[in-house]
C-alpha positions as CSV (number, residue, x, y, z in Angstrom):
1,M,-20.2,177.1,-93.9
2,I,-21.3,174.3,-91.9
3,S,-19.4,175.6,-88.8
4,G,-21.1,179.0,-89.3
5,L,-24.5,177.4,-89.4
6,K,-23.8,175.6,-86.0
7,F,-22.7,178.8,-84.4
8,F,-25.9,180.5,-85.5
9,C,-28.2,177.7,-84.2
10,L,-26.4,177.8,-80.9
11,S,-26.7,181.5,-80.6
12,A,-30.3,181.4,-81.5
13,F,-30.9,178.7,-78.7
14,L,-29.2,180.7,-76.1
15,V,-31.2,183.8,-77.0
16,V,-34.5,181.8,-76.7
17,S,-33.5,180.2,-73.3
18,T,-32.6,183.7,-71.8
19,S,-35.9,185.1,-72.8
20,L,-37.8,182.1,-71.2
21,L,-35.8,182.6,-67.9
22,A,-36.7,186.3,-67.9
23,F,-40.4,185.6,-68.2
24,G,-40.4,183.1,-65.2
25,E,-38.7,185.5,-62.8
26,L,-41.3,188.1,-63.6
27,D,-44.1,185.8,-62.7
28,R,-42.6,185.0,-59.3
29,L,-42.0,188.5,-58.7
30,V,-45.6,189.4,-59.5
31,D,-46.8,186.5,-56.9
32,D,-44.5,187.8,-54.2
33,V,-45.9,191.3,-54.7
34,K,-49.4,189.9,-54.3
35,N,-48.7,187.9,-51.2
36,Q,-46.9,190.9,-49.6
37,H,-50.0,193.0,-50.4
38,A,-52.5,190.4,-48.9
39,Q,-50.3,190.2,-45.7
40,Q,-50.3,193.9,-45.3
41,L,-54.1,194.0,-45.7
42,Q,-54.4,191.3,-42.9
43,E,-52.1,193.2,-40.5
44,D,-53.9,196.4,-41.2
45,L,-57.2,194.6,-40.4
46,R,-55.8,193.1,-37.1
47,L,-54.4,196.4,-36.0
48,T,-57.9,198.0,-36.6
49,K,-59.4,195.2,-34.4
50,F,-57.0,195.8,-31.7
51,K,-57.5,199.6,-31.7
52,R,-61.3,199.0,-31.5
53,A,-60.8,196.4,-28.6
54,G,-58.5,198.9,-26.9
55,D,-61.1,201.7,-27.1
56,A,-63.7,199.4,-25.8
57,Q,-61.6,198.4,-22.8
58,K,-60.8,202.0,-22.2
59,T,-64.5,202.9,-22.3
60,L,-65.3,199.9,-19.8
61,I,-62.5,201.0,-17.5
62,D,-64.1,204.4,-17.5
63,L,-67.5,202.9,-16.7
64,L,-66.1,200.8,-13.9
65,K,-64.3,203.7,-12.4
66,A,-67.4,205.6,-12.3
67,E,-69.3,202.7,-10.8
68,L,-66.6,202.4,-8.2
69,E,-66.8,205.9,-7.3
70,G,-70.6,205.6,-7.0
71,A,-70.1,202.4,-4.9
72,G,-67.8,204.2,-2.6
73,E,-70.3,206.9,-2.2
74,S,-73.0,204.2,-1.5
75,Q,-70.8,202.6,1.0
76,L,-70.3,205.8,2.8
77,Q,-74.1,206.3,2.9
78,L,-74.8,202.7,4.1
79,L,-72.0,203.0,6.7
80,E,-73.6,206.1,8.0
81,Q,-77.1,204.3,8.0
82,F,-75.5,201.4,9.8
83,Q,-74.1,203.6,12.5
84,V,-77.5,205.3,12.8
85,A,-79.2,201.9,13.0
86,N,-76.8,200.7,15.7
87,L,-77.5,203.9,17.7
88,Q,-81.3,203.2,17.2
89,I,-80.9,199.6,18.3
90,E,-78.8,200.6,21.5
91,D,-81.6,203.1,22.1
92,L,-84.3,200.7,21.7
93,N,-82.5,198.0,23.8
94,S,-82.2,200.7,26.5
95,Q,-85.8,201.5,26.3
96,L,-86.7,197.7,26.4
97,T,-84.4,197.3,29.4
98,R,-86.1,200.1,31.2
99,Q,-89.7,199.1,30.2
100,S,-89.2,195.3,30.9
101,S,-87.1,195.6,34.1
102,G,-89.5,193.1,35.8
103,L,-90.1,190.7,32.9
104,N,-86.5,189.7,32.3
105,E,-86.9,186.7,34.5
106,L,-90.5,186.0,33.3
107,F,-89.7,185.4,29.6
108,P,-87.2,182.5,30.2
109,L,-89.7,180.8,32.5
110,V,-92.4,181.2,30.0
111,I,-90.3,179.6,27.2
112,K,-89.1,176.9,29.4
113,Q,-92.7,176.1,30.6
114,A,-93.9,176.1,27.0
115,R,-91.1,173.6,25.9
116,D,-91.9,171.4,28.8
117,L,-95.6,171.4,28.1
118,S,-94.9,170.7,24.4
119,A,-92.9,167.6,25.5
120,E,-95.6,166.7,27.8
121,F,-98.1,166.7,25.0
122,E,-96.1,164.1,23.1
123,S,-96.9,161.4,25.6
124,S,-100.2,162.8,27.2
125,L,-103.5,161.0,26.7
126,T,-105.2,164.3,26.3
127,S,-103.4,164.8,23.0
128,G,-105.5,162.1,21.6
129,Q,-108.4,164.4,22.0
130,F,-106.8,167.8,21.5
131,G,-103.8,166.9,19.3
132,L,-100.1,167.9,20.0
133,R,-100.9,171.7,19.8
134,K,-97.4,172.3,18.4
135,K,-98.6,175.4,16.5
136,D,-99.8,177.1,19.7
137,L,-96.4,176.6,21.3
138,A,-94.4,177.5,18.2
139,F,-93.1,180.6,20.2
140,A,-91.0,178.4,22.4
141,R,-88.7,177.4,19.5
142,S,-88.3,181.1,18.4
143,E,-85.8,183.6,19.6
144,N,-88.3,186.4,19.7
145,I,-89.7,187.6,23.1
146,P,-93.1,186.0,23.8
147,Q,-96.0,188.2,23.3
148,L,-99.0,188.6,25.5
149,K,-101.1,186.4,23.4
150,N,-98.4,183.7,23.6
151,I,-98.6,183.9,27.3
152,E,-102.3,183.7,27.3
153,T,-102.1,180.6,25.0
154,L,-99.7,179.0,27.4
155,W,-102.0,179.6,30.3
156,F,-105.1,178.2,28.5
157,L,-103.2,175.1,27.4
158,T,-101.8,174.4,30.9
159,L,-105.3,174.9,32.3
160,Q,-106.7,172.5,29.7
161,E,-104.2,169.9,30.5
162,M,-104.7,170.2,34.3
163,I,-108.5,169.8,33.8
164,G,-108.0,166.8,31.4
165,N,-105.5,165.2,33.9
166,G,-107.9,165.5,36.9
167,R,-111.3,164.2,35.6
168,L,-112.9,161.1,34.3
169,Q,-114.3,161.7,30.9
170,Q,-116.0,159.8,28.0
171,Y,-115.7,161.0,24.4
172,Q,-116.0,159.5,20.9
173,A,-112.7,159.6,18.9
174,D,-110.8,157.5,16.1
175,I,-108.3,155.2,17.5
176,I,-105.7,152.6,16.0
177,D,-106.5,149.1,16.7
178,V,-104.2,146.1,16.8
179,D,-104.3,145.5,13.1
180,G,-103.4,149.2,12.4
181,R,-106.7,150.2,11.2
182,L,-108.4,153.4,12.1
183,V,-111.8,152.7,14.0
184,N,-114.1,155.1,15.7
185,R,-115.0,154.0,19.3
186,K,-116.2,155.3,22.7
187,I,-113.2,156.2,24.9
188,L,-113.1,156.3,28.7
189,Q,-110.1,158.4,29.9
190,V,-109.0,158.4,33.7
191,G,-107.1,161.6,33.9
192,A,-103.6,161.5,32.6
193,F,-103.0,157.8,33.5
194,S,-105.2,155.4,31.6
195,A,-107.7,155.2,28.8
196,V,-109.8,152.3,27.6
197,D,-112.2,151.8,24.8
198,E,-115.6,150.3,24.9
199,T,-114.3,146.7,24.5
200,G,-112.0,147.0,27.5
201,Q,-108.8,147.5,25.7
202,Y,-106.2,149.9,27.2
203,L,-104.9,152.7,25.0
204,K,-101.6,154.6,24.6
205,F,-100.9,157.7,22.7
206,N,-99.1,157.3,19.4
207,K,-97.3,160.7,18.7
208,N,-96.4,159.9,15.1
209,A,-100.1,159.3,14.2
210,V,-101.4,161.8,16.7
211,K,-104.0,159.1,17.7
212,L,-104.7,156.7,20.7
213,Q,-103.6,153.1,19.8
214,V,-104.5,149.8,21.4
215,L,-101.8,148.1,23.3
216,S,-100.5,145.0,21.4
217,T,-101.1,142.5,24.0
218,Q,-103.1,142.7,27.2
219,R,-104.0,140.3,30.1
220,S,-107.5,138.8,29.9
221,A,-108.2,139.5,33.6
222,I,-107.2,143.2,33.2
223,K,-109.3,143.6,30.1
224,E,-112.3,142.1,31.9
225,Q,-111.8,144.4,34.7
226,A,-111.6,147.3,32.4
227,Q,-114.9,146.3,30.6
228,A,-116.6,146.2,34.0
229,F,-115.4,149.6,34.9
230,F,-116.4,151.1,31.4
231,A,-119.9,149.6,32.0
232,A,-120.1,150.9,35.6
233,P,-117.4,153.3,36.8
234,K,-118.1,152.3,40.4
235,N,-116.2,149.2,39.8
236,Q,-112.5,148.8,40.4
237,F,-110.0,149.8,37.7
238,L,-106.3,149.5,37.2
239,V,-104.5,152.9,37.0
240,D,-101.0,153.1,35.5
241,P,-99.2,156.1,37.2
242,L,-96.5,156.0,34.3
243,K,-99.1,156.6,31.7
244,G,-99.1,153.2,30.0
245,K,-95.5,152.1,30.5
246,L,-96.3,149.6,33.2
247,L,-99.2,148.2,31.3
248,L,-96.9,147.9,28.2
249,Q,-94.3,146.1,30.3
250,Q,-97.0,143.9,31.9
251,S,-98.3,142.9,28.5
252,Q,-94.9,141.9,27.3
253,L,-94.3,139.4,30.2
254,P,-94.7,135.9,29.1
255,D,-97.7,133.8,30.1
256,F,-97.8,130.4,31.5
257,Q,-97.6,128.7,28.2
258,Q,-94.6,130.7,27.0
259,R,-92.9,130.0,30.5
260,L,-93.3,126.4,29.8
261,Q,-91.8,126.8,26.2
262,Q,-88.8,128.5,27.8
263,G,-87.9,125.3,29.6
264,G,-87.3,123.6,26.2
265,L,-87.0,119.8,25.8
266,V,-85.7,119.3,29.3
267,G,-88.6,121.2,30.7
268,Y,-91.2,119.1,29.0
269,V,-89.5,115.9,30.2
270,I,-89.7,117.3,33.7
271,L,-93.4,118.0,33.3
272,G,-94.1,114.5,31.9
273,L,-92.3,112.9,34.9
274,G,-94.3,115.2,37.2
275,A,-97.6,114.2,35.5
276,L,-96.7,110.5,36.0
277,G,-95.6,111.1,39.6
278,L,-99.0,112.9,40.3
279,M,-100.9,110.2,38.9
280,I,-99.2,107.6,41.1
281,A,-99.7,109.9,44.0
282,I,-103.2,110.2,43.5
283,W,-103.7,106.5,42.9
284,R,-101.8,105.6,46.1
285,I,-103.7,108.4,48.3
286,L,-107.1,107.0,47.0
287,Y,-105.9,103.4,47.7
288,M,-104.8,104.3,51.1
289,A,-107.9,106.1,51.8
290,T,-110.0,103.2,50.8
291,V,-107.8,100.7,52.9
292,E,-108.1,102.9,56.0
293,I,-111.9,103.0,55.7
294,R,-112.1,99.2,55.4
295,F,-109.5,98.9,58.2
296,K,-111.6,100.9,60.6
297,K,-114.7,98.9,59.5
298,Q,-112.8,95.7,60.4
299,L,-111.9,97.1,63.7
300,R,-115.5,97.7,64.4
301,S,-116.6,94.3,63.3
302,N,-116.7,91.0,65.2
303,T,-116.1,89.0,62.0
304,Y,-113.1,88.9,59.9
305,L,-113.6,90.5,56.4
306,A,-111.4,89.4,53.5
307,A,-112.0,92.8,51.8
308,N,-109.3,94.5,53.9
309,P,-105.7,93.9,54.9
310,L,-106.4,93.3,58.5
311,G,-109.2,90.8,57.8
312,R,-107.0,88.9,55.3
313,V,-104.2,88.7,57.9
314,L,-106.5,87.5,60.7
315,L,-108.2,84.9,58.2
316,A,-104.8,83.6,57.4
317,A,-104.5,82.0,60.9
318,Q,-108.0,81.8,62.1
319,N,-108.3,78.0,62.4
320,V,-104.7,77.1,62.9
321,T,-103.8,75.3,66.3
322,V,-100.1,75.1,66.0
323,M,-98.4,78.3,67.0
324,E,-95.4,78.0,64.8
325,K,-97.6,77.5,61.7
326,A,-99.8,80.4,62.8
327,E,-96.9,82.6,63.0
328,L,-95.5,81.5,59.6
329,L,-98.9,82.1,58.0
330,I,-99.3,85.6,59.6
331,D,-95.9,86.5,58.6
332,Q,-96.6,85.5,55.0
333,A,-99.9,87.4,54.9
334,I,-98.2,90.5,56.4
335,L,-95.5,90.4,53.7
336,Q,-98.1,90.1,51.0
337,E,-100.0,93.0,52.4
338,L,-96.8,95.0,52.8
339,H,-96.1,94.7,49.1
340,K,-99.5,95.9,48.4
341,L,-99.3,98.9,50.7
342,E,-95.9,100.0,49.4
343,R,-96.6,99.5,45.7
344,G,-95.4,102.4,43.7
345,H,-93.7,104.3,46.6
346,S,-90.2,103.7,45.3
347,L,-91.0,105.0,42.0
348,L,-92.7,108.1,43.5
349,K,-89.5,108.7,45.5
350,L,-87.4,108.1,42.4
351,L,-89.4,110.7,40.5
352,A,-89.1,113.2,43.4
353,A,-85.3,112.8,43.3
354,V,-84.9,112.9,39.5
355,A,-86.9,116.1,38.9
356,P,-84.4,118.5,40.5
357,L,-81.6,116.7,38.8
358,L,-83.1,117.2,35.5
359,G,-83.7,120.9,36.5
360,L,-80.0,121.0,37.1
361,L,-79.4,119.6,33.7
362,G,-81.5,122.1,32.0
363,T,-79.6,124.8,34.0
364,V,-76.2,123.5,32.6
365,T,-77.6,123.2,29.0
366,G,-79.0,126.8,29.2
367,M,-75.7,128.2,30.5
368,I,-73.9,126.4,27.7
369,E,-76.2,128.0,25.1
370,T,-75.6,131.4,26.8
371,F,-71.9,131.2,26.6
372,Q,-72.1,130.0,23.1
373,S,-74.1,133.1,22.2
374,I,-71.6,135.2,23.9
375,K,-68.8,133.6,22.0
376,L,-70.4,134.0,18.7
377,L,-72.2,137.3,19.0
378,G,-70.6,139.1,21.9
379,A,-72.3,140.4,25.1
380,S,-73.3,143.6,23.7
381,D,-77.1,142.7,23.5
382,P,-78.5,141.1,26.6
383,K,-81.5,139.8,24.5
384,L,-79.2,137.4,22.6
385,M,-78.4,135.6,26.0
386,A,-82.0,135.8,27.3
387,G,-83.1,132.4,25.7
388,G,-80.4,130.3,27.4
389,I,-80.8,132.1,30.8
390,S,-84.5,131.5,30.6
391,Q,-84.1,127.9,29.9
392,A,-81.5,127.7,32.8
393,L,-83.9,129.3,35.3
394,M,-87.2,127.8,34.1
395,T,-85.9,124.1,34.2
396,T,-84.7,124.7,37.8
397,V,-88.1,126.1,38.8
398,M,-89.8,123.2,37.0
399,G,-87.7,120.6,38.8
400,L,-88.3,122.1,42.2
401,C,-92.1,122.5,41.5
402,V,-92.4,118.8,40.6
403,A,-90.1,117.4,43.2
404,I,-91.5,119.3,46.3
405,P,-95.2,118.1,45.9
406,L,-93.9,114.6,45.1
407,L,-91.8,114.4,48.3
408,F,-94.8,115.5,50.3
409,C,-97.0,112.8,48.5
410,H,-94.4,110.2,49.0
411,S,-94.1,111.1,52.7
412,F,-97.9,111.0,53.1
413,V,-98.5,107.7,51.5
414,S,-95.4,106.1,53.2
415,G,-96.7,107.3,56.6
416,K,-100.0,105.8,55.8
417,A,-98.4,102.5,54.7
418,K,-96.3,102.3,57.9
419,Y,-99.4,103.0,60.0
420,M,-101.3,100.2,58.3
421,L,-98.3,97.9,58.7
422,L,-98.1,98.7,62.4
423,L,-101.8,98.0,62.9
424,L,-101.4,94.8,61.2
425,Q,-98.4,93.7,63.4
426,Q,-100.1,94.7,66.6
427,R,-103.5,93.0,65.7
428,S,-101.7,90.0,64.8
429,L,-99.8,89.9,68.1
430,L,-103.2,90.3,69.9
431,L,-104.5,87.4,67.7
432,L,-101.6,85.1,68.8
433,S,-101.9,86.0,72.4
434,D,-105.5,85.3,72.2
435,Y,-105.1,81.8,70.6
436,F,-102.0,80.4,72.0
437,A,-101.4,82.1,75.3
438,A,-100.9,79.4,78.0
439,D,-102.3,79.7,81.5
440,V,-99.0,81.2,82.5
441,A,-99.2,83.8,79.9
442,L,-102.7,84.6,80.7
443,E,-101.7,85.2,84.3
444,N,-98.8,87.3,83.3
445,I,-100.4,89.4,80.6
446,P,-102.7,92.1,82.1
447,Q,-106.4,91.8,81.9
448,S,-106.3,94.8,79.4
449,I,-105.0,92.7,76.6
450,S,-107.6,90.0,77.1
451,S,-110.4,92.6,77.2
452,V,-109.2,94.3,74.1
453,S,-108.5,91.2,72.0
454,G,-111.7,89.4,73.0
455,S,-114.2,92.3,73.1
456,I,-113.9,94.0,69.7
457,T,-117.5,95.1,69.2
458,P,-119.3,97.8,67.2
459,S,-119.6,99.7,70.3
460,R,-115.9,100.0,70.9
461,Q,-113.2,100.8,68.1
462,L,-109.6,99.8,68.6
463,K,-107.5,102.8,68.1
464,Q,-103.7,102.7,67.2
465,S,-102.8,104.5,70.4
466,D,-104.7,101.8,72.6
467,V,-102.9,99.0,70.8
468,E,-99.5,100.7,71.1
469,E,-100.0,101.3,74.8
470,I,-101.0,97.7,75.5
471,V,-98.2,96.2,73.4
472,M,-95.7,98.4,75.0
473,E,-96.8,97.7,78.5
474,N,-97.0,94.0,78.1
475,S,-94.2,93.4,75.5
476,S,-92.0,91.6,78.0
477,E,-94.7,89.5,79.6
478,G,-96.2,88.6,76.1
479,R,-92.9,87.6,74.7
480,S,-92.1,85.3,77.7
481,A,-95.6,83.7,77.5
482,L,-95.3,83.2,73.6
483,A,-91.9,81.7,74.2
């Protein structure tokens, strides 16, 4: 009974399990059917879209084919029109060639003349009054054939430029001053060469501003001359044939002060030595002139004056009776006067010799600076080497300019000193012959010495030539007598 009960329970469990499995498979089957149906719907929808897109592409292809056929027809029409136009162009060119048979050479000349005139206006002074006139000459930059009005315009502008270049005219216009400001001034234009304003400043044409502009720097002498000419055109006036280029170049030249600055430190040393030498030379020249005046006064006087070298030498042995002592005193007095006469001459000669040597020193230092610039920056730009070369040249010029006048001054004062010394020696010789000549000496020495040495009166002046002649003629007799 128990075993039968177990069998029944087991059978019931199996039946229940089988039923549960059957229900699970049915659910999965239903889900699969639903999924397949949804996929089928999506595929149908995609297929419908593809069909619609295909129909649209087909329609577009049909439209493009229709347009292509229309474009082909238009191309044929345009090709026919192009051929017709080419034929018309050839016909027109033939007509132009026949009708302008004599003008083929004229048009290039007109265009060339217009271009040249346009370039001329960019630097012409008349453009400050009439402008660049580029609009009137625009046909020169075009490929079209110049028209009759263009040729007339070219003729008018050429005539206007010729008249402006050949006359002296005054007009009021705005110009650019040195500070870049626009000012209104009266202008005097001398043809196509030069133009000045009422203040005497030269002008140039600025093509960027289309105005006349004052030159940056101008010489004062040129400016004063221009002012005088502006006030009265009959005066002289400087004309620049290069239309301002020469004046611009002249204004850029360094003045005297800038030249001195180019010499550098060596140049200033040379100038200092030159000034010192000049003062010494002036001092000695004035001293020699004073001594010469007093010397001549002594020669005209019967008494010995202590205010001049000759008088002091003669006074040194005036009352001496011993010949040897008189000679010693006279030699001593001459040596003292020699020192006074030659004072400063050695320094003057030294300065004259040192000045060119300093110029050579400046030349060497300038060339060293030039080669240093070449080493550091190369030789591509000459302006970089201009400073050293200017110093080299200017120091040489300064040295020579100082040395040459000093040499002349030294030669002059030295000659004067030698002349004074010669007179002192000759006059002292006459003094000795007058005081200590024995009877034999008086017999041997010609009467000319006695007459000259004993008769110095205001009515007769003893000249150097007279003394030299007497001494040379009687040197042998005088020496033998004095011995």
